[in-house]
N, C-alpha and C positions, 0 to 999 in steps of 0.2 A: 561571585562567580557562580554560575549554574552548576549544581552537581546532580548526579543521577544515583538514586538508591540501587544497589546491585547486591547479588549473592554470587560467591564463588562456590560452585558445586562440583565435587570430585569425589571419587571418579564416576562419570556417568556410564555406569556399566549397562544400563538399559535405556539408551538414548530415546527410543520411541515412546516408552512409557513416561519418561521424564518429560518430553516435549508435550505429550498429551495431558499430563498434569498440569503443566504451565499455562495450557489454554484457558484455565478458569481464572487466570489473574491478568492484570493489565501489563503484559510484558512489552517493554519498549523494544528491546533487541536482545539477541543472544549472540555472544562472541565466543566462538569455539576455538580460536587460533591463538589468543595472546597469552593464555595461561596453559602451560603444559600439562596435559592429562586432565584439564578442567574445563568447565564452562563458566564464563561470567554472564550472568543474567541480569539485564537492566530492567527497572521497573518506573513506572510514571510517578509514584509516590512511595514514601516510606511505609506508609500503612499497607499498600499492596505487597511490598517486599516482605514485611514482617508476617503478614498473613500467609504468604507463599511459603516462608521459611518454616512456620509452625506445621503447615500441612505436609510439606516435603519431608520434614523430620519424621512425622508419623508414618508416612507411606514408604519412605526409604531409610530405615533406621541405620543402615550401614554406610550411608552417604555422608561426606563431610560437606557442611553447609555454613559458609562464613559471610556475614553481612559487610558491605563496604559502601562508602560514598565516593563516587568517582567524578572528578572534574570534567565538565563537558569538553574542555580543550583537549583532554587526553584523547577522547574519541575522535575529535577533529584531526588531531595530529597523526593519529593512526591512519585515518582515512585518507589524508594527504599522502601519506607514504605508500599506501596499498591500493586504493580504488582508482580504476581507470574507466574510460568511456566503455559503455556496452551498447550494442545495437540489437534491437528487437524489431524485426520486419523492416518497416520503413522509418523507424525512428531510432537516433542515437542518443542516448542519455550520457552527459558528459559532466564530470566535476570541472570547476573553472580552471584547473591546472592541466586539463587533458582535453581541451575543446579541439576538434579536428578542423583542419582548413577546409571550408566548404567547397572551394574550387577544386580540391583534390579528391573529393568523394566519388566513388565509383557509382555509375548508374545502377538503379535498382532492377533486380530480375522481376519479370511479370508476377511471379508468386508472392513477392514481397511489397508490391506496389499498394496493396490494399484498396478499400473503397474509393479513396481519394485519388488513385492512379497517379501517384507521385513518380517522377522521373529519378529524383535523387533523395536520399534520406534527409528527414528533418533533424535538426540538431537542437536539443533541450538541455540547457545548462542548469544543473542541480548541485547546490553546495551541500555536501553531507551534514547531517546533524542527527543526533541520536534518535534512532527509532522511526525515522521518516524516510519514505521511499526514495531510493536512488537508482532503481532498476536492477539492483543486485539480489533482490529476493524474488523467489520463484512466483509468489502470487502477484507482485508488481509486473513481472515480465508477462504473465498470462494476461492481466488486464490490459496492458498496452497492446498485446497481440490482438485481443478480442475487440478493443476499441477501434482498431484499424480496419476491422471487417464491417463496421457499421458506417453507412453514408451520413456524415455529420453536416453536410452542407445545409446551412440556414437553420440548424436544429438548435433546440435550447437543451443544455446539458447541466446536470447538478452532479457535483462529486462530493459524495458524503464521507466525512473523515478523511479530508484531503491530505493531511500530513504535510509533505514537502510541497504539494501543489503540482507534482509531476503530471498526474493524469489529467487534471484540469487544464494545465498549460498545453499539454499535447493535443487535447480535444479542441481548443481554441485554434491551435496551428493547423489542425486538420480540417477547419472550415466551419466549426460550429458559430452560429450567430450570436449566441449568448451563452456564457459559462458561469455558473456560480460554484464556488468552492466553500464548504462549511466545515468547521471542526470546532469541538468544544475544548480542545487542549490550546492553551495560550502559547505554548512553545511551538506547537505545530503551526498556529496561526501566524506567529512571527517568521517561522522558517519559509512558510509559503510567501509571505510579503517580500522577504529578501529574494527568493527565487523568481518572483515576478519581475524584479528589477533587473535580473540577469536575462530575462526573455522578454524584451520589449515588443517583440512581434506578437505577443499573446495578449488577448483582452479578457481578463478574468476578474470577476467581482468576489471579494473575499467577505466572509462573515463569521464572526466568533460566536457560534450558536450551537445549541444542542438539537439535533434533528427531531428528538422526541417532544420538543416544547415549541418549535418555531412553525408558523403558518406560512406555507409557500404555495404558489401556483404550480400546476403540474408541468412536468418537463418531458421532452421527447426522448432523452436518454438519462438514465440513473446510473451512476457508478458508485459501488459500494465495496471497497477492499478493506474489509473489517475482520472480525473473527467469527467462527461458526456461532458462538453464543450471541454475539451482537447482531448477527444477520437474522437469527431466529427472533430475538426480542424486538428488533426493529421492523419486522416484516410488515406490519400494518401501516407504519409511517412510510416505508419505501413503496408499498402499493399506492398510498395516496399521492406520492410524488410522481407517479408515472401516468402520463396522459394516455388515452386510448391509442393502441398501436405502438406504444413506447416500448424501448428496449431497456432492460435492466441487466447490467453487468455486474456480477457478484463474485468476489473471491476472498481469499484469506481463511478459508476453511479446508479441512483435510479429507481425504478419502473416507475415513471412519465417521465423519460428521455429515457426509453428504446426504444420507437418507433424511436425517433430521432437518437439515437446512432446507432441502427441496420440498419436504413436506409442508413447510411454512409458506411456500409459493405454489402450492398444487394447482392453483387455478390458472397459472401462467404456463405458457408453452416453452419448452426447452428448445431453442433455436440452435445452440452450439454447446459443447462441453469439451473442455481441454484439461489436461493434466501435466504436471511437472513435479517429478519427485513424489512426494505425498499430497502436494497441494492441488486444488481444483479451481477452476473457473467456469461459470456457466453464463451464457447470454440467454436471457429469458425474454419473451415477448408477450405483451398484454394485448388482449383481443380489442 
């Protein structure tokens, strides 16, 4: 059974500082609800968890930090009990147990129709799995909203660090001619594979590769919902993936990281910028 390395951190007296400190590590998810007065922070590997535990112990000496290995089915069970469909603009993201009846969906208001000018919302079905986008995190919602404002008809799209495959599936449903979803995490790759079977109207190619080492032809739209550090480090590769005139939709970074992230893309034009909570999303345009 797949398990997730985790830390129980309590009490988070300085949540903003704690969250900022965690950005330096490969955090898969943060559960702020199941442990009273504590956060349960999940990591991709035990090495990442242990490195974070050492750093947090030094930085927050008064904080209780306890390591755990949590079975993946515990997260899925919790998700099944609590997660419901969420609507962002013209797209409804639904777990398999809360898929709305399409015939009962209300028509979209003009402001929500997006570049595709949809009359009714799309429904994208995503099975929750640890750390991969379900539409319930601010950065995912920001990317979904930004994606809807770009005319994808006939375009080539790449979703870098696809996670659940949500953004790639949505891009295909919004009219993209070719969508490639890539991720170097085998668990994300398998999650995206499963979600593609739940969305048979989507045509997405999946590749289990690292964007820093793979050679790809340029795309018309590049989506990267990563972290601030990864967006900075991957900037040269993301530039290479963008064809002339392409849009780059970047999210997963905070307001405090914005200056450093945008500096890495200083030669691109900022076409749009949105915020939710402390999270940002920018749509950049290559000349």
